[in-house]
N, C-alpha and C positions, 0 to 999 in steps of 0.2 A: 133773434134778429132775422133768422131765415124766414119765418112765417110772415113777418112784417114786410120783407122785401118782395115776397110773392103776392102780396095783396095790393101792390101799387097799381095806379091807374094807367101808368105809361105816359102821363102828361108831360113829364120832363123830356122824354124821347120825342114826343110829338112836337114840342116847341123847337127842339134842335132840328128836327126834320124840316119844319117850316122855314127856319132861318137859312138852312142849307139850300133849300129850293130857291129862295130869293137871291142867293149869291152863287148859283150854279155849282154848288158844292155837293159832296156825297159823303155818305157814312158807311164805314165797314165795321162789322161786328163779328168777332171770333170768340166763341165760348166753348169751354170744355167742362163737363160735369165734374164737380169737385175741385175745379181750379179757378173758376170765375170767368169773367168776360173782359175782353179788350175792345174798346170803342176807338176807332180812328176816324178823324174828320179830315176830309180832303177839300181844300179850297183853291180855286184858280189864282195864279199870281197876277198882280196888277188889278 
C-alpha cells in the first residue's frame, strides 16, 4: 500500500483546494514520518 500511496497524482487534494478557494476556506496539513498525516479544513461560519 505504501508504494501505491506515493504514486498518487494529488488530484484529490487539488479538488479540495479548489473547493476551499471558492468558499474562502483553508487547509492545514500536519505530518510526521512514520505516523501519517492530519488534514484540517477551515471554513468561515455563515
